N, C-alpha and C positions, 0 to 999 in steps of 0.2 A: 812743425807741427804736423802733420796730414790726416788727412784726415775721409775719406770713400765712404758709401751706398753702393753696393749692390744695381744694379741696371732696373732689374724684377722691384729694386723696390720693398722685401726683405725686413732687408734689414735696414730704420732709420735714419738720418742724421740728422742734425739742427746744430747751429753754429748760433750764438748767440759774439757780440760785439762791444766790450766796456773800454773808449781807449785806446789803448791800446794790446791791451787782452785779446789771445780770442780762446771764443768754448770750447769746444765738442763732446754731445753725447746725441742719445736716442731719444731724448724723451728732452724738452726746454723744461719744464718744471726743477729735474739737476738746474737746470743752470742757472735757472731764476732763483737756485736753494743760497749755490753759493756767492750771485748777485740777479741778486732783482730786482739792479732797477743799466740793467741793458743800455746804450745807447740803438743794434741793428739786433736783428733776431733774423731768419731766412731759415729755409729747410732749400739744399743745394739738387735738380732731376739727377734721374740716375745715371750714377755713374761718371757722373765729378767729380771730382777732386780734391777740397776748398788744402792750400797750402798758406802755410801761416809760418812767418818767418822773421828772425832777431835784425832784418840789416832792411829787410823791405817790408813793404807795407802787403796784409792780406791776398792775397794772389785768385783768385779767382773767375767762371763768368759770367755765374747767377746773380754775384753780385757789385753792380762794373762804377759805382760812385767811389769805392774803395780803390782802385788798381790804382796801378803803380804808374811814368810813366814813361819810358822804357825800360818796363817789361812787358814779353810777348802774355797773354793769354796761355792757359794748359792747351788750347784746341794751336796756337798756335805759335808754341812751343812740336804739338804737335806733329804739329805736317811744316 
């Protein structure tokens, strides 16, 4: 699953994580309606993708604690 927010933040993106589940929405309230006890929530910086995979932990630059060793961040992969 891939989620993007535009650089000027006209369409926001909120990310929630509960165990292995990744939730993406434009509002945190929609995520909490489905899963009220999330482990982590955050709003990525404009233009940053959030990439969820069945085979790897969450990959994003704005939430470093969930990065997987050996998997480059998005900016490292692009450069």
